[in-house]
C-alpha positions in Angstrom: 83.3 -48.1 195.6 86.3 -48.8 197.6 88.9 -47.0 195.7 89.5 -44.3 192.7 90.8 -47.2 190.7 87.8 -49.4 191.1 85.5 -46.3 190.2 88.1 -45.9 187.0 87.4 -50.0 186.3 83.7 -49.4 186.4 84.0 -46.5 184.0 86.2 -48.2 181.5 83.9 -51.3 181.8 81.0 -49.3 181.2 82.7 -47.3 178.4 83.7 -50.4 176.3 80.1 -51.8 176.8 78.6 -48.3 175.3 76.1 -48.3 178.6 75.6 -44.7 178.4 72.9 -44.5 181.9 75.9 -46.4 183.6 78.1 -43.4 182.6 76.0 -40.9 182.6 75.2 -41.9 186.5 79.1 -42.2 187.0 79.7 -38.5 185.9 77.0 -37.2 187.6 76.9 -35.0 190.5 74.1 -36.6 191.8 75.2 -40.0 192.2 76.6 -41.9 195.3 79.6 -42.0 193.7 80.3 -38.2 194.5 79.9 -38.7 198.1 83.1 -41.2 198.3 86.4 -39.2 200.0 88.8 -41.6 197.8 87.4 -40.1 195.1 88.8 -36.5 196.2 91.9 -36.2 194.7 93.9 -33.4 194.1 95.8 -34.6 190.4 93.8 -38.0 189.6 95.7 -37.5 185.8 98.3 -40.5 186.2 95.6 -42.9 187.5 92.8 -41.7 184.8 95.4 -41.7 182.2 96.6 -45.6 182.9 93.1 -47.0 182.9 91.1 -45.0 180.5 90.8 -44.4 176.8 91.8 -41.1 175.8 88.4 -39.8 175.0 87.0 -40.9 177.7 89.7 -40.0 179.8 89.5 -36.5 179.4 85.9 -36.4 180.8 86.4 -38.6 183.9 89.4 -36.2 184.9 87.3 -33.3 184.6 84.4 -34.8 186.7 87.2 -35.9 189.5 88.5 -32.3 189.5 84.9 -31.1 189.8 84.4 -33.6 192.6 87.4 -32.1 194.2 86.9 -28.3 194.0 82.9 -28.7 195.0 84.4 -30.6 198.4 86.5 -27.4 198.6 83.6 -25.2 198.0 84.8 -23.6 195.4 82.2 -23.8 193.0 83.6 -20.8 190.7 86.9 -23.0 189.8 84.4 -26.1 190.1 82.3 -24.7 186.8 86.1 -24.0 185.0 86.2 -27.8 184.9 82.7 -28.9 184.5 82.6 -26.3 181.4 85.7 -28.2 180.1 84.1 -31.4 180.8 80.9 -30.3 178.8 83.0 -28.7 175.8 85.3 -32.1 175.5 81.7 -33.9 175.7 80.5 -32.0 172.6 83.6 -32.8 170.7 82.6 -36.6 171.5 78.8 -36.0 170.5 80.0 -34.7 167.2 82.3 -37.4 166.1 79.6 -39.9 166.5 78.2 -40.3 163.3 74.9 -41.5 163.0 75.1 -42.4 167.1 73.3 -41.0 170.1 74.1 -43.4 172.1 76.1 -40.6 174.5 72.5 -38.2 174.9 72.5 -39.3 178.4 75.7 -38.1 179.4 74.7 -35.1 177.8 71.6 -34.7 180.0 73.3 -35.2 183.5 76.7 -33.1 182.7 74.3 -30.0 181.1 71.9 -30.5 184.3 75.4 -30.4 186.5 77.0 -27.4 184.5 74.0 -25.3 185.4 73.6 -26.2 189.1 77.5 -25.5 189.4 77.0 -22.2 187.3 74.4 -21.4 189.9 76.5 -21.7 192.8 79.0 -19.9 190.9 77.2 -16.7 190.6 76.0 -17.3 194.1 79.9 -16.3 195.2 80.4 -14.4 192.0 77.6 -12.0 193.6 79.4 -11.9 196.8 82.4 -10.3 194.8 80.2 -7.3 193.6 80.2 -9.4 190.0 77.6 -9.4 187.4 74.4 -11.3 188.4 73.3 -14.3 186.3 77.0 -13.9 184.4 78.0 -17.7 185.0 74.8 -18.9 183.9 75.1 -16.8 180.9 78.4 -18.5 180.1 76.8 -21.8 180.9 74.1 -21.2 178.3 76.6 -20.5 175.4 78.0 -23.9 176.3 74.7 -25.6 176.2 73.8 -24.1 172.7 76.8 -25.8 171.1 75.3 -29.1 172.6 72.0 -28.2 171.3 73.6 -27.4 167.8 75.1 -30.5 167.7 71.6 -32.2 167.9 69.7 -29.6 165.7 72.0 -30.5 162.6 71.9 -34.3 162.9 69.1 -34.1 160.7 70.4 -37.0 158.2 70.7 -39.8 160.7 67.6 -42.5 160.9 65.5 -41.3 163.8 66.5 -44.2 165.8 69.8 -42.8 166.3 69.3 -39.0 165.2 70.6 -36.6 168.3 67.9 -34.7 168.2 66.3 -37.0 170.7 68.7 -34.7 172.8 67.1 -31.1 171.8 64.4 -30.9 173.8 66.3 -31.6 177.1 68.6 -28.8 176.4 66.1 -26.5 175.7 64.4 -26.9 178.8 68.0 -26.1 180.1 68.4 -23.2 178.4 64.5 -22.4 179.4 65.6 -21.9 183.5 68.5 -20.3 182.8 66.9 -17.7 180.3 64.2 -17.5 183.0 66.3 -16.7 185.8 68.5 -14.1 184.2 65.0 -12.6 182.8 66.4 -13.2 179.0 63.2 -14.6 177.7 63.2 -13.1 174.3 66.4 -16.0 173.6 63.6 -18.6 174.1 61.8 -17.6 170.9 64.4 -19.4 168.5 64.3 -22.4 170.4 60.8 -23.0 170.6 60.5 -22.4 167.0 63.1 -25.1 166.7 61.2 -27.9 169.0 57.6 -26.7 167.3 58.8 -27.4 163.9 60.7 -30.9 164.5 58.9 -34.0 163.7 59.3 -35.1 167.4 58.0 -32.6 169.3 55.1 -34.5 170.7 57.0 -37.4 170.9 59.8 -36.9 173.5 59.5 -38.3 177.1 56.4 -36.8 179.2 58.6 -35.5 181.6 60.2 -33.6 179.0 57.0 -32.2 177.6 55.8 -31.2 180.9 58.6 -29.0 181.5 58.9 -27.7 178.1 54.9 -26.3 177.8 55.1 -25.1 181.6 57.9 -22.7 180.1 56.3 -21.8 176.8 53.3 -21.4 178.7 54.6 -19.0 180.8 56.3 -16.9 177.9 53.3 -17.0 176.1 51.7 -15.5 179.2 54.4 -12.7 179.3 53.6 -12.1 175.6 49.8 -11.5 176.6 49.1 -14.7 174.3 46.5 -16.2 177.2 44.7 -18.8 174.5 47.9 -20.4 173.8 49.0 -19.9 177.3 46.2 -22.1 178.8 46.9 -24.5 176.2 50.2 -25.1 177.1 50.5 -24.4 181.0 47.1 -26.7 181.1 48.8 -29.5 179.1 51.9 -29.4 182.1 49.2 -29.6 184.7 47.2 -32.3 183.5 50.4 -34.3 183.0 52.3 -33.4 186.0 52.7 -36.6 188.0 50.0 -36.6 190.5 52.3 -37.2 193.3 54.7 -33.9 192.6 52.4 -32.1 194.2 55.0 -28.9 194.3 55.4 -28.9 190.3 51.3 -28.8 190.1 51.6 -25.9 192.8 54.1 -24.0 190.3 52.4 -24.8 187.7 49.4 -23.3 189.0 50.4 -20.1 189.8 50.5 -19.2 186.5 47.2 -21.2 185.0 44.7 -19.6 187.7 45.5 -16.1 185.9 45.4 -17.3 182.4 41.9 -19.0 183.0 40.7 -16.1 185.2 41.7 -13.3 182.2 39.6 -15.9 180.2 36.9 -16.1 182.2 37.3 -19.7 184.0 37.2 -19.1 187.6 39.1 -22.0 190.1 36.9 -23.4 192.8 37.9 -23.0 196.4 38.4 -26.3 196.6 41.3 -26.7 193.9 42.9 -23.6 195.3 42.7 -25.1 199.1 44.3 -28.3 197.9 47.2 -26.6 196.4 47.8 -24.5 199.5 46.9 -20.9 196.9 44.2 -19.5 199.1 45.9 -16.0 197.9 43.7 -16.3 194.9 40.6 -16.9 196.9 39.6 -13.5 197.7 40.6 -12.0 194.2 38.4 -14.8 192.3 35.9 -13.6 194.9 36.6 -9.6 194.0 36.4 -10.5 190.2 33.3 -12.4 189.8 31.4 -10.1 192.8 32.7 -6.9 190.3 34.0 -5.6 193.7 37.1 -3.5 192.4 37.8 -2.1 196.1 38.0 -5.8 197.1 40.1 -6.8 194.4 42.8 -4.3 194.9 42.6 -5.0 198.7 43.6 -8.5 197.9 46.0 -7.9 195.5 47.8 -5.6 197.9 47.5 -7.6 200.6 49.3 -10.7 198.8 51.4 -8.6 196.6 54.9 -10.1 197.9 53.9 -13.2 196.9 52.5 -11.9 193.7 55.4 -10.3 192.7 57.7 -13.1 193.6 56.0 -15.2 191.2 56.0 -12.6 188.8 52.2 -12.6 188.0 51.1 -8.9 189.7 50.5 -7.3 186.7 49.0 -9.9 185.0 46.4 -10.0 188.2 46.2 -6.3 187.3 44.9 -7.2 184.0 41.8 -8.7 185.7 40.5 -5.4 186.5 38.7 -4.9 183.1 36.5 -8.1 183.9 36.0 -7.1 187.3 35.1 -3.6 185.4 32.5 -5.9 183.5 31.2 -7.8 186.2 30.4 -4.2 188.2 28.7 -2.5 185.2 26.4 -5.5 184.6 25.5 -4.9 187.9 24.8 -1.5 187.7 22.7 -1.9 184.3 20.6 -4.8 186.4 19.8 -2.6 189.3 18.9 0.5 185.9 16.1 -2.0 184.4 16.9 -0.3 181.2 19.2 -1.0 177.8 19.7 3.2 178.3 22.2 3.7 180.9 23.4 7.1 182.0 27.5 7.3 182.2 27.0 8.9 185.3 25.3 5.7 186.6 29.0 3.7 186.1 30.9 7.0 187.6 29.2 6.7 190.7 29.7 2.9 191.1 33.6 3.5 190.2 33.5 6.0 192.9 31.8 3.8 195.3 35.3 1.5 194.6 37.2 3.5 195.7 38.6 4.6 192.2 40.5 7.9 192.5 40.4 10.9 190.1 37.6 9.5 187.7 35.4 11.2 185.8 33.1 10.8 182.7 35.5 10.9 180.2 37.6 8.0 181.8 34.6 6.0 182.6 33.2 6.3 179.1 36.8 5.1 178.3 36.6 2.2 180.6 33.1 1.3 178.8 34.6 1.8 175.1 37.4 -1.0 175.9 34.6 -3.6 177.2 33.1 -3.1 173.9 36.1 -3.4 171.9 37.1 -6.7 173.5 33.4 -7.9 173.4 32.5 -7.9 177.3 29.7 -5.6 176.7 27.1 -5.6 173.6 26.5 -2.0 172.7 27.2 1.6 172.3 28.2 5.2 173.6 25.4 7.7 172.7 27.9 10.5 172.8 24.9 13.0 172.5 23.3 11.6 175.5 25.8 10.4 177.6 24.6 7.0 177.7 25.6 3.2 177.3 23.1 1.8 174.8 23.0 -2.2 175.3 21.6 -5.1 173.4 18.4 -5.8 174.7 19.4 -9.6 174.0 22.9 -10.8 175.9 24.1 -7.5 176.5 27.1 -8.8 178.6 27.9 -12.1 176.9 29.5 -15.2 179.4 33.2 -14.8 179.7 33.0 -18.6 179.6 30.8 -21.8 180.4 33.5 -23.4 182.6 34.7 -23.5 185.7 37.5 -25.7 187.0 
């Protein structure tokens, strides 16, 4: 585009023809036009009003002001104009009865809203502002768009605005995870899971959705559900998206390990996740000392990913595998609790005594990882003669 006028003419033509994908590009910060110097006008209102219908003119004017402020490196002012753009767009979307053609525009302007809000928060934090404050405000605006889509329940399936719900939900997930307000994801998940469209959205949208829901289920300690969602995200993520597949594996690996499924070394090597290699080996061997050392050695990485406390839960499986070795060595189904206590002390477990050892054993029995009972009178673990340590899983991956 050689001038502001040619840009406005392109908008006008796309608007008259309801070419929503083209309009979305022309209102996106990621499109090539966002780099054109001739669009960086401080007050383009006269040209905009002369060329465009009033409804679309308001959106375009906001967008041009965003471009101008971003070029001036003022994300906070740019956010105010993007906020106005999203607000005005939602009015347009609401007015389109039994029509969903503007949804592609909603997708790009909400994406830009989140990105600008992130930049604005970075600037705000330099001034001592509350971290994530702008992102939270952006989330409120997106929720208005979500409600517009969700409430469109009477339109025919091919024109319902509910097709736009999942894209907004994914944007909101990214915000809520970033500002550590994951509890706000719950009603969004409920809305998608109850939707008849839930398995019919675009695969890329479903992958993002399943990824975030899987992480949420993991933090809720619902590991079976977490595995299902994260596995879908990993398996359906495009093969060329190595970075995204790796990001999913960071959460899928601990979840699968907690379910007894240990990843193979070649998988860890392929996705550059060798931080897990010693973790896997230690859990398999029941070597609690090595596990603690591996956790400590990679602590910064695991904490940055938010999985350190999840990996701590692997100790219960490590106890199980350690105690299985003790049982094999004792060659009896009546094993003194002291034998397990000695094994724990060899693993440098500090301040451990017989009562605490019995507590660990009791937890393993309760979770079904040991078949047996504790004879308190004789201070022995009496295990079943048939599969006293039930297999954790029949598969590896």
